[in-house]
N, C-alpha and C positions, 0 to 999 in steps of 0.2 A: 386378670390383667395379660395373662400370657396369650389367655384365648381371643380377647379384644386386639394384640398388638398381631397374631397372627393374620386375622381377617383383613387387618387393615393391610398386611403388606400383600398379602392374594389380592384383595384390589388395587393396587396400587399398580401390583403385576400385571394385572388383567387391563388395566388402562395404558400401561405399557406395548404391551402386546398389542393390544386393537389402534391406539393412536399415537403410539411413541412417547417416549419422555417428558416433552417438552410440554404435552397435554396432563401432565400430574400436577396437581395443587395441591393443597393442602382442603381447601373449599368443595372443589370437585371430589376427591378421596369421602371426606365426609359427606358428602350427599346422594354417593352412591351407596355407601353404608347406611344414611338414614339418620346419621350423628349430626352433632353440632360441631363446626372445625374445633371450636376448642378444646372438645374433647380428645381429636388427636394428636395436641400439645401435651396431654398427660404419658402418654406413648413415645412421643417422636418431638423431638425438641424444635425442629423445622423440616421442611420439604427435602435437603439435602442429608439431614439423619435418617430419612425415611426412606430415600433410595438408594443410600447406602446398607442399611439394613436389607433389602431387598435384592442388591447386587451381591451381599458377600453368599446372601441364599442361595441366588443361581449360581455364582462361581465352585461354592461348596455341589449342587448337585451335577454341575460339571465335572469337577475331581472326580466325585464318585465313578460317575461313569466311565473317565479315563483311566481311573484306577482300574476298571474290571478290565479295559484294554490290554492295558500290559499284562494281563495274565496270559492269554493268547500265547499257543505253540507256534512254532517257526522261528526258522533263523532271523527274518524282518519283523516279522509277525508284531510284536509290541511296538515298535517305531512306526509302522503302517495302523496297528487299529488304535493309538491313541488318537490319531489324524482323523480317523474315521468317527469318535464319535464328538469331537469338534465340529466337521460339518453336518454330523445330525445335529447337534445343537442348533447351529446358523440356519438349518431348516426348518426346524421345528418351532424356533424362536426368533423369527429375523430380526425385531424390533427392539428385543432385548437384544440379543446378542450384538445388534450394530452399537446398541448404549453401554455397553458392559468394553465390546473391544475396539468401537472407531469413532467413538465421541470424546472428546475433551471433559474431564471430569477431575473433580478437585482433587478426591482421595485415589484416583488410577495409578497403580504400581508402575515405577521405572525403572527401565535398564538404564545400570548393572546394579546400583544400589541394592532395590528394592528385589529384585530376584534374588543376587548372589547373598542377600541376608532370608530368603526364602518367605520373604511374604507374599508371594503369588502362588497360591494353592494350585492352578493349573499349570502354571511355569515348571513349579516342582516335582509335577508326573513326568513332565517332557524331560526334565534334566536328568531326576532318577532312572528313565528309562534310557537314556543318549547314555548315562554314566554304566550302568549295568551293560548294556551294548560295548561299550569301551573295555570294560574288564573280560569278557567274555571274546574279544578278540574280531569280533564281528564288524564292530565301524574302527577309525586307526582312534591312535589318543590324540583330544587336544584339549579346547578350553570347552569345559562342557556346558556351560552357560552361553556362548556363542553360539556353538552347533544348536543346541534345544531352540536360541530363539531364532536360527537360521529355520529348521523345520518350522517353527510355528508360523513365521513370518512368510514360508512360503505359501502352506496352506491358507494363511489369510489373506495373503494378496489375491489368491484365485477365489475365494468366498466374495471377498469386497468387490470383484470386478462381476460376479455370477449374481452377486444384489445389485447391482448398477444395471443389470440386464445385458451386460457385455458376452455373453455364451448362448447361441442358437444351439443348444444341447438339452435333452431331457435330464431329469434329475441323477438317473443312470448314468446317463454317457457323461455327464460332469463328473459324477461321484468316477468312472474310471480314468476319466481325464486324470484327475488329483492324484489318483493309485498310481498310474502309469508314473506321473513327473513325479513324486513323492520315489517311489522306486530309482527313477535315475538320481536323484539327487540322494539317496541312500547310499546306492552303488557307488557312487563319486567319492561317498569315506570309509569305503572299504578300506580296512587294513590291508 
């Protein structure tokens, strides 16, 4: 059963990456897998449950990458590198990224309630990194969750503009722009 759920999730993810989340239907996933639509319902209650399962897995992947970035050395490195992984994910999986972060979803976590309750795996990494930077005196003390949200929203805004075709920059130039901009923001938070 677990193997079938994995195949279903992988197929769903492939459809999202290729054609976007609106293309995901239980019939469509079943057709790609060569099984009946009813067989999917043994694993996932409905389309929303399937999409929720897939996005939870993708949030976990992104969180794992971001954790790796926290271990970089240098005064501002952890704050900068966790955002690098966010950008990496956006370039590697633009449609999945858009669905996870830029489209209205019933299961999307909301600020402040879900974030402060630590229900957002990705934001937890950002908040923990901000908290550590405050403890070390790298940035001044403040509301950890608001500052984490500010850093995330800052880079997310750049990514949203990039995905909408608003930059005439190569990927390398775009990343450099994001880095410079984030450095200026972090410098403004210095203690």
